[in-house]
N, C-alpha and C positions, 0 to 999 in steps of 0.2 A: 436399480434402487437397493437391491440386496448388497451389492458391492460397496455402495456408499455407506450403508449401515455398518458394514464390517469395518470400514475405515474409521468411522466415528467411535466405534467400540475400542479400536486400537488407541485412539487419541486419549481416552480416559486413563488408560494404564500409563501413558507417557506424560500425563499432566500438562498437555500442550496448552489447554485453556488457561491454566494458571500462569504460565509464562506469558501468554498473550495479554492477559489482563494487567500483568505487571508492566510490560513494555508500553501498553496503551496508556496506563496511568502515568507512567514516567513522561510520555510525550505531552499529555494534556496538562499536567502540573507544571512542567518545565516551560511550556510555551505560553501559558496564560497567567499563572500566578505572579511571576515577576513584573508583569506589565499592567496588573489590574489597577494600580494607583494612577498610572499614566492615562489609561482609558477612562477611569472614573471621573477625571477632571474635565473631560470633553463630551461626555454622553448627552449633556443638555444642549449641545450645539447641533442643530438639525443639519447643518452643512458639513459637519465632520463625518468622514467615512468610518463610523464606529463599527458597524457589522463587518465591513470589509477589513478593518484592522484586526478584528478577532480571527477571522478566517486566514488572514495573512500570517499571523504569528503561528497559528495551528499548522498551516501548510509548510512553513519554514522548518519546523521541527519534525514534521511528518516525513520530509525528504530525507532526514537522517534515520528516524526510528523505524518507519514502515519497511524499508528494504531489509533491515536486520530482522524485524519481526517475521516477515514473509520467509526469509532464508531459514530462520529457526524452525518455523512450523513445517515447511516443506521438507527440510532436511530430516527432521524427526519422523515424519511420515514415511520416508523412504529408508532411513537408516535401519529401522526394525526389520525390513526385508533383507537388507544386505547382511546384517549381523546374524539373522536367523537362517540365512540362505534359503529363503522361502519363495523366491521368484518362480522357480520351476515347479514347486509344490502348488502354487496358486494357478499356474497354467495347466497342471495336470488335473486340477479340480474344475476345469472348464472356464477359468478366467483368462481369456486371451490377453495378449499384450495391450490391445486397443482398449479393452475394458479396464485393465489395471491403470493405464494412462489416464483414461477419462475419470475413473472413480477417484483417484488421488488428486487430480486437478479440481474436481467438484468439491471434494472434502475440504481442501485448502481454501478454495474460493469462497465457499459458504461460511467458513469460520472467519476468514478475513473480512467478509462482508458484514458479519455481525459486529466486528470491531469498528468497521466503517460507520455503521448505523449508530453505534454508541458514541462515536466521535461527533457525528452530526448533532445528536441529541445534546451532547455536552456543549457544543457551540451555541445552540439556542438557549440552553440553561444558563450558561455563563454570561451571555449577552443580557438576559433578563435580570440576572443577579447584579450586573453592573448598573442596571436601570437605563439601558439604551432606549431613548424615547421614540426613535424612528422605527417604522415597520421593517421587517426583514425583507431585503431585496430578493424576491423570489427567483428571478432569472439568475442572479449571481449565485444564490445558494444552490440552485439546480445544477448549474455548470460545475460548481465546486464538487458536489456530491457525485454526479455522473462521471465527471472527469477523473476524480480520484479512484472511483470503482474500476474504470477502464484501465488506468495505470496499474492498479493493484493486480488486475488480471494478467497484464503483460509481464509483470515482474514474477508472478507466481509461475508462469510458464517457463520463463528463463531459469528460475531456480529448480523447477521440476526436472527440466532436461538435464541440468547439471547433477542433481541429486540421484537421478536414476542412472545416468551414464557413468558416473564415477563412484566407486565403492567408498573411497575415502571422502567423507563428508566435509573435511577441512577445506577442500577445494570449493564446494558450493557455499560454505559459510564465509570463506574469504571473499568470494565475489559479492555476497550480500553485504558484508561490512564495508568493502571498498565502494560498493554502489551507494550505500548510505552516506559515506563521507563525500563522495563525488556529488551526490544529490544536494547536500547543504552547501557545498562549495560552489555549486553551479549558480547559486544566487548572486555570486559576485563575478560571474563570467559573462561575456557578451552573449546575446541571445542566440547567435548562429552556432556558438560552441555548445551552449546548453541544449540546443535542439538535437545535438548528436548523441546525447546521453539520455537514455530512457528514464534513468533515476532522477534527472533534473526536470522532468515534465511536471512534477508536483509544483515546482516553483513557477512554472508557466501558468498555473491555475490561480495564482495569487491575485485577488481583485484590488489590491492596493500595494503601494510601494513608497519608500522614502524618496523624496526629491533631493536636489542638490543642497538644499538648506536644512535637511533633516526633518522636514514636515511630511506626514503621511498623506498621500494623494490617491484618489481612485484611479484605477486603470482597467481597461477592458480585458476580460478573459478571452484569450484567443481560442476559437473553436477548433482551429487546425491542430492544436496540441492534442485535443481529445480524439480527433479523426485519425491522426498519425498513430497515436497509442493503440487505437482499436485495430488499425491495419497491421501494426506490429504484432499485436496479440494473435490475430488470425494467422499471420505468417509463421510465428513461432510455434503455435499449436500444430499447424500442418506439417512443418519441418520436423519438429520434435516427435510427433506421432509417427511419421514415416520412418525416421531413424530408429525409433524404438521397435518398430515391427521388423526392421532389418537387422537389428543388433541382438546378439545373444546376451541375455541378462540372467 
């Protein structure tokens, strides 16, 4: 807990929260404001997947923005240690590599989870603003929220391994940016290709999609995407943790 408090204290000086709020605001505004008129025309139709459409548009932009957001936060958390050459200092103060690895992961995960909660609140608020008459599909919303949280966790661990392993943070940031672009592009790729890209798993969570005629239709959220992302997160955590213990930093 002490190590976690230290990481949050460092965040304040780096204004990481401000960057996060900017990118989150960009995602939410970009994904919903351009389509509010489209959705407003159909909210009275009980058969139209209105809530699913809102989540679909959010997740599509999330696949682009969140990998970059995660890369920025994790990179800044680790860059301060590289620039200050404080890795050995932290270890000499009794913070073993395993504690450093865990503290930085938890700090990034908690901050990203705050943004995830704010995003979910925005989805509900935006739907009510549009005047959607149907009730929120609880099962759909639960899968969206839990699935996105698990994918966030996996991406944080990928970025953390890169940011701790390489002093030059351009490497980690480049992976995050490429991941974001591959995430949104994966919406246009076959499912079997998208399943090979962890960044494309956000798209797998979309509860609606355009059919061949351009009409939005409901689709079932595959639980396997969430399970695979959870397994990937566990494997990345274990491998990254093991390598950090064996690597001189």
